[in-house]
C-alpha positions in Angstrom: -51.9 21.8 55.2 -53.8 24.9 54.9 -51.2 27.3 53.6 -50.8 27.6 49.8 -47.8 25.7 48.3 -46.3 28.9 47.1 -45.5 29.9 50.7 -43.2 26.9 51.1 -39.6 26.8 50.0 -38.3 23.8 48.2 -36.6 22.6 51.4 -40.0 22.8 53.3 -41.7 20.9 50.4 -39.1 18.1 50.6 -39.7 18.1 54.4 -43.4 17.6 53.9 -42.8 14.7 51.5 -40.3 13.2 53.9 -43.2 12.7 56.4 -44.7 10.0 54.1 -41.9 8.9 51.7 -38.6 7.4 52.6 -35.5 8.3 50.6 -35.7 9.4 46.9 -34.1 12.8 47.6 -33.5 13.5 43.9 -37.1 13.0 42.9 -38.4 15.1 45.9 -36.0 17.9 45.1 -37.0 18.0 41.4 -40.7 18.1 42.3 -40.1 20.7 45.0 -38.3 23.0 42.6 -41.0 22.5 39.9 -43.7 23.5 42.4 -41.8 26.5 43.7 -41.2 27.6 40.1 -45.0 27.9 39.7 -45.0 30.5 42.4 -41.9 32.3 41.1 -43.5 32.6 37.7 -46.4 34.5 39.2 -44.0 37.1 40.5 -42.5 37.8 37.1 -43.7 40.9 35.1 -46.5 40.1 32.7 -44.5 40.6 29.5 -42.1 37.8 30.5 -44.5 35.6 32.4 -46.1 33.9 29.4 -42.6 33.1 28.0 -41.7 31.0 31.1 -42.9 27.4 30.6 -42.8 24.6 33.1 -39.8 22.2 33.0 -41.6 18.8 32.8 -40.1 15.8 34.7 -39.6 12.1 34.0 -39.2 9.9 37.0 -37.5 6.6 36.2 -37.5 3.7 38.6 -38.8 0.2 39.4 -42.3 -0.3 40.7 -42.9 0.2 44.4 -40.1 2.8 45.0 -42.3 5.8 45.5 -43.2 7.3 42.1 -46.9 7.1 42.5 -46.8 7.9 46.2 -44.9 11.1 45.4 -47.7 12.0 43.0 -50.4 11.3 45.6 -48.7 13.4 48.2 -47.9 16.1 45.6 -51.6 16.4 44.8 -52.5 17.1 48.4 -49.5 19.4 48.9 -49.9 21.5 45.7 -53.5 22.6 46.4 -53.8 22.9 42.6 -55.8 21.0 40.0 -54.2 17.6 39.7 -54.9 14.5 37.7 -53.2 11.2 37.5 -53.6 9.1 34.4 -52.0 6.0 33.0 -50.5 6.3 29.6 -51.4 2.7 28.9 -55.1 3.7 28.7 -54.2 5.5 25.5 -52.2 2.7 24.0 -54.7 1.9 21.3 -56.1 5.3 20.7 -58.4 5.4 17.7 -59.5 1.8 18.5 -60.5 1.4 22.1 -58.1 3.9 23.8 -59.2 7.1 25.4 -58.8 10.4 23.6 -55.6 12.1 25.0 -57.5 15.4 25.3 -59.7 13.8 28.0 -56.7 14.5 30.3 -57.3 18.2 30.0 -61.0 17.8 30.3 -60.5 15.8 33.5 -58.2 18.5 34.8 -60.8 21.1 34.3 -63.4 19.0 36.1 -61.0 18.7 39.1 -60.5 22.5 39.0 -64.3 23.1 39.0 -64.7 20.8 41.9 -62.0 22.6 43.9 -63.5 26.1 43.2 -67.0 25.0 44.0 -65.8 23.5 47.3 -64.1 26.7 48.2 -67.1 28.8 47.2 -69.4 26.5 49.3 -67.2 27.1 52.4 -67.4 30.9 51.8 -71.2 30.9 51.7 -71.7 28.1 54.2 -72.8 30.4 57.0 -75.4 32.2 54.9 -76.6 28.9 53.4 -77.0 27.4 56.9 -79.0 30.4 58.0 -81.3 30.3 55.0 -81.8 26.5 55.3 -82.7 27.0 58.9 -85.3 29.6 58.0 -86.9 27.2 55.5 -86.9 24.4 58.0 -88.5 26.6 60.6 -91.1 27.7 58.1 -92.0 24.0 57.3 -92.2 23.0 60.9 -94.4 26.0 61.7 -96.8 24.8 58.9 -96.8 21.3 60.3 -94.0 19.9 58.2 -94.8 21.2 54.7 -92.9 23.9 52.8 -96.2 25.2 51.2 -99.7 24.9 52.6 -101.0 21.8 50.9 -103.1 20.3 53.8 -106.0 18.1 52.5 -109.6 18.8 53.6 -110.5 17.7 57.1 -113.7 16.8 59.0 -112.8 17.5 62.6 -109.6 15.6 63.4 -110.0 13.3 60.4 -108.3 13.7 57.0 -110.3 13.4 53.7 -108.5 12.3 50.6 -109.4 13.4 47.0 -111.3 10.2 46.6 -113.4 10.8 49.8 -111.5 8.3 52.0 -111.6 9.4 55.6 -108.6 8.5 57.8 -107.9 9.3 61.5 -104.9 11.5 62.3 -101.6 9.6 62.7 -99.2 10.2 65.6 -97.0 12.1 63.2 -99.9 14.4 62.4 -100.6 15.0 66.1 -96.9 15.7 66.6 -96.9 18.2 63.8 -99.8 20.0 65.4 -97.9 20.2 68.6 -94.9 21.7 66.7 -97.2 24.2 65.0 -98.4 25.4 68.5 -94.8 26.2 69.6 -93.7 29.8 69.4 -90.9 30.7 66.9 -88.1 31.0 69.6 -88.9 27.7 71.2 -89.0 26.0 67.8 -85.6 27.5 66.8 -84.1 26.4 70.1 -85.3 22.8 69.7 -84.1 22.7 66.0 -80.6 23.9 66.9 -80.4 21.5 69.9 -81.2 18.6 67.5 -84.4 17.7 69.3 -86.4 17.8 66.1 -83.9 15.8 64.0 -86.4 12.9 63.7 -89.4 15.0 62.6 -90.6 14.6 59.0 -90.8 17.5 56.6 -92.0 17.7 53.0 -90.6 20.0 50.5 -89.6 20.4 46.8 -86.0 19.6 45.7 -84.2 19.8 42.4 -84.5 16.4 40.6 -80.9 15.7 39.5 -81.6 12.1 38.3 -80.9 11.6 34.7 -83.4 9.4 32.9 -81.0 8.9 30.0 -79.0 5.7 29.8 -75.5 5.3 28.5 -75.6 4.9 24.7 -71.9 5.0 24.0 -70.1 1.9 25.0 -66.5 2.5 24.1 -63.8 4.7 25.7 -63.0 8.0 24.1 -66.7 9.0 23.7 -67.2 10.3 27.2 -67.2 13.9 26.1 -69.7 13.3 23.3 -72.0 11.6 25.8 -71.6 14.3 28.3 -72.5 17.0 25.8 -75.6 15.1 24.7 -76.7 14.8 28.3 -76.2 18.5 28.9 -78.1 19.3 25.7 -81.0 17.0 26.5 -81.1 18.3 30.1 -82.0 21.8 28.8 -85.0 20.5 26.9 -88.5 21.2 28.3 -89.4 18.6 30.9 -85.8 18.1 32.0 -84.5 21.5 33.0 -85.4 22.8 36.4 -87.5 19.7 37.2 -88.4 19.5 40.8 -90.0 16.8 42.9 -91.7 16.6 46.3 -89.6 14.7 48.9 -90.3 13.8 52.5 -87.4 13.2 54.8 -86.2 13.6 58.4 -85.1 17.1 59.5 -81.5 15.9 60.0 -81.3 14.8 56.3 -83.4 17.8 55.1 -80.9 20.2 56.7 -78.1 18.9 54.5 -80.1 18.9 51.3 -81.4 22.5 52.0 -77.9 23.8 52.9 -76.5 22.4 49.7 -79.4 23.8 47.6 -79.0 27.3 49.3 -75.3 27.2 48.8 -75.7 26.5 45.1 -78.1 29.5 44.8 -75.5 31.7 46.4 -72.7 30.7 44.1 -72.3 32.4 40.7 -71.7 29.6 38.1 -69.9 31.8 35.5 -67.4 33.1 38.1 -66.7 29.5 39.2 -66.1 28.5 35.6 -63.8 31.4 34.9 -61.7 30.7 38.0 -61.6 27.0 37.3 -60.3 27.5 33.8 -57.7 29.9 35.0 -56.4 27.5 37.6 -56.3 24.6 35.2 -54.3 26.6 32.8 -51.9 28.4 35.2 -51.5 25.9 38.0 -52.6 22.5 36.6 -50.4 19.4 37.2 -50.8 16.2 35.2 -49.1 13.0 36.4 -48.6 10.6 33.5 -47.9 7.1 34.9 -46.6 4.1 33.0 -45.1 6.3 30.3 -42.7 3.5 29.4 -45.7 1.4 28.2 -46.0 3.7 25.2 -42.3 3.7 24.4 -40.8 1.1 22.0 -38.3 0.5 19.2 -39.1 2.1 15.9 -41.5 -0.1 14.0 -43.9 0.2 11.1 -46.4 -2.5 12.2 -48.1 -4.0 15.2 -48.4 -2.5 18.6 -45.4 -0.2 18.2 -47.4 1.9 15.6 -50.1 2.4 18.2 -47.5 3.3 20.9 -45.9 5.9 18.7 -49.3 7.3 17.7 -50.1 7.8 21.4 -46.8 9.7 21.8 -47.6 11.9 18.8 -51.1 12.6 20.3 -49.6 13.5 23.6 -47.0 15.8 22.1 -49.2 18.8 21.3 -50.8 18.6 24.7 -47.4 18.6 26.5 -45.8 21.2 24.3 -48.7 23.6 24.5 -52.0 23.7 22.6 -55.6 24.7 23.0 -58.2 22.1 24.0 -61.9 22.6 23.7 -64.0 21.6 26.7 -67.6 22.1 27.5 -66.6 24.8 29.9 -64.4 26.7 27.5 -61.0 26.8 25.8 -58.0 25.6 27.8 -54.4 26.4 26.9 -52.0 23.7 28.0 -48.8 25.8 27.7 -48.3 26.2 31.5 -49.6 22.9 32.7 -46.8 20.9 34.5 -46.4 17.3 33.3 -44.7 14.7 35.5 -44.2 11.4 33.8 -43.1 8.2 35.4 -42.2 4.7 34.4 -40.1 1.6 35.3 -38.4 1.5 31.9 -37.4 -2.1 32.4 -37.7 -3.0 28.7 -37.9 0.3 26.9 -35.6 3.3 27.6 -36.3 7.0 27.7 -34.4 7.2 24.5 -37.1 5.0 22.9 -39.6 7.8 23.2 -39.9 9.9 20.1 -37.3 12.7 20.1 -40.0 15.5 20.1 -41.5 14.1 23.3 -38.2 13.5 25.0 -37.4 17.2 24.4 -40.5 18.2 26.3 -39.3 16.4 29.5 -35.9 18.1 30.1 -35.6 16.9 33.8 -35.0 13.2 34.3 -34.7 11.7 37.8 -33.8 8.1 38.5 -35.2 6.6 41.7 -33.1 4.1 43.6 -34.2 0.5 44.4 -35.1 -0.1 48.0 -32.7 -2.1 50.3 -33.1 -3.5 53.9 -32.3 -0.2 55.6 -35.0 1.5 53.4 -37.6 -1.1 54.3 -36.8 -0.6 58.0 -37.3 3.1 57.7 -40.5 2.6 55.7 -41.9 0.5 58.5 -41.0 3.0 61.3 -40.7 6.6 60.1 -43.5 7.7 57.8 -46.6 9.2 59.4 -48.7 6.5 57.6 -46.2 3.6 58.3 -47.7 0.1 57.8 -47.0 -0.8 61.4 -49.1 2.2 62.6 -51.9 1.3 60.1 -52.1 -2.3 61.3 -52.0 -1.2 65.0 -54.9 1.2 64.3 -56.9 -1.6 62.6 -56.4 -3.9 65.6 -57.2 -1.1 68.0 -60.7 -1.0 66.4 -61.1 -4.6 67.8 -59.8 -3.6 71.2 -56.4 -5.3 70.6 -53.2 -3.4 71.3 -50.6 -4.4 68.7 -46.9 -3.6 69.1 -43.9 -4.3 66.9 -40.4 -4.6 68.3 -37.3 -3.2 66.5 -36.0 -6.7 65.8 -39.4 -7.7 64.3 -39.1 -4.7 61.9 -35.5 -5.7 61.1 -36.5 -9.3 60.2 -39.5 -8.0 58.1 -37.1 -5.7 56.2 -34.6 -8.6 55.6 -37.4 -10.9 54.3 -38.7 -8.1 52.0 -35.3 -7.6 50.5 -34.8 -11.4 50.0 -38.3 -11.8 48.4 -37.6 -9.0 46.0 -34.3 -10.4 45.1 -35.6 -13.9 44.5 -38.8 -13.0 42.6 -39.9 -9.8 40.8 -38.7 -6.6 42.5 -42.0 -4.9 43.6 -40.3 -2.5 46.0 -42.2 -1.4 49.1 -45.3 -3.3 48.0 -43.6 -6.5 49.2 -44.1 -5.3 52.7 -47.9 -5.4 52.3 -47.8 -9.1 51.4 -45.4 -9.9 54.2 -47.5 -8.1 56.8 -50.7 -9.8 55.6 -49.1 -13.2 55.9 -47.6 -12.3 59.3 -50.9 -11.0 60.8 -53.3 -13.4 59.1 -54.0 -15.4 62.2 -54.4 -12.3 64.4 -56.7 -10.6 61.9 -59.0 -13.6 61.9 -59.1 -14.1 65.7 -58.9 -10.4 66.8 -62.7 -10.1 67.7 -62.3 -12.9 70.3 -59.1 -11.2 71.8 -60.6 -7.8 72.7 -58.8 -6.2 75.6 -55.5 -8.1 75.0 -52.0 -6.9 74.1 -50.1 -8.6 71.2 -46.4 -8.1 70.9 -44.7 -9.1 67.6 -41.0 -9.7 67.9 -38.3 -11.1 65.6 -38.9 -14.7 66.8 -42.6 -14.5 66.0 -41.8 -13.1 62.5 -39.4 -16.0 61.9 -41.9 -18.5 63.2 -44.6 -17.4 60.8 -42.6 -16.4 57.7 -39.5 -18.6 57.8 -41.4 -21.7 56.5 -42.8 -19.7 53.6 -39.4 -18.1 52.8 -37.6 -21.4 52.9 -40.0 -23.0 50.4 -39.4 -21.0 47.3 -42.3 -22.4 45.4 -44.6 -21.5 48.2 -43.1 -18.0 48.6 -43.6 -17.4 44.9 -47.4 -17.8 45.4 -47.9 -16.3 48.8 -45.3 -13.5 48.9 
């Protein structure tokens, strides 16, 4: 999708999500409204705009029903800085857990990457032209960016130590290239006829000689700042090295280097900070893992501490990053959790109040599994058919095969742990195990999977509950 998300109505956003996710209308509607409200806020007069804060969302539902998939699709649809983090990573903050402010720092890095990518596209044509000019200059000189040819005696090369070597075939080829006129050289370069020629030029040395000196989590920002500081010391900053590579590879390196020279770093930084603050979206997965009954000892203290650390980020605060100050007041937070053991009410009241919209996702049934196998653009049946097509095998699933797979998925979830749509992955792997192994020897064949074949392969496993527990 190339159009900005603001140009889509909530109904259109839900329609886009329907292409990949079956059911869960309530969750899709809540997300669609939240995204549209980002655009609506930008149309409000300045004096009122800062007063409108996002309405954060909590999605409640068992694993495998689409919470994470909604987040993944949302990140592509939103075209806004988006990070997905697991709250459980912060469970023991202060001991081995990550600093919660790293969420905002990660969001800024995503925004920077987005803006740089957009800027590169804008200057791509100019960068390509400048890289081509540099390549032509090198080829005209015989493959070097600057004249650095060693002394010669006739056709022989003389090293600094006096060793005399005959010219190689590459040297003779370079001489032929140097004899070509500029137009012919440009024509051959653009036609790809010179892609295997070698050129030598100086490039920025981006390797970092420093090793990681901080082992634990939560110190990434300190280490990053130290690396930035040391990289500015004499001997590190602006270091360049002489590289020799094929023209095809050199073109990519030179285009990237020229694009970087055409981009204004400060403008990129300002735009990235603005996007992170005004359009940033944070998906907080496994939020239920930091919820628990009130306690004064053990892990519950750590869980409650994480919630209190998250609170200022969610309600709005200023976080320092190496790129500048970031206000979190208008960042949208979407939390998700199964809440099997804990409940939303087990979160501290202050954090509950910062997530006013709560959406419960439904468990999946047989009809849902059938739709998941047939309707989405990325349906599992299409994925496996594409994988087998790579081996030259045409794989087809009949409707009754899909119906039996859906029935078995529902049974397996009911007998064991309910893992939602992820159960279909285990069933499909068990069903296609033999074909996946033998596919290279069956190139050019057609394989049709029907209900009888599904029962033949999976019924023995389903009937043996002990076996099913380990395989499915």
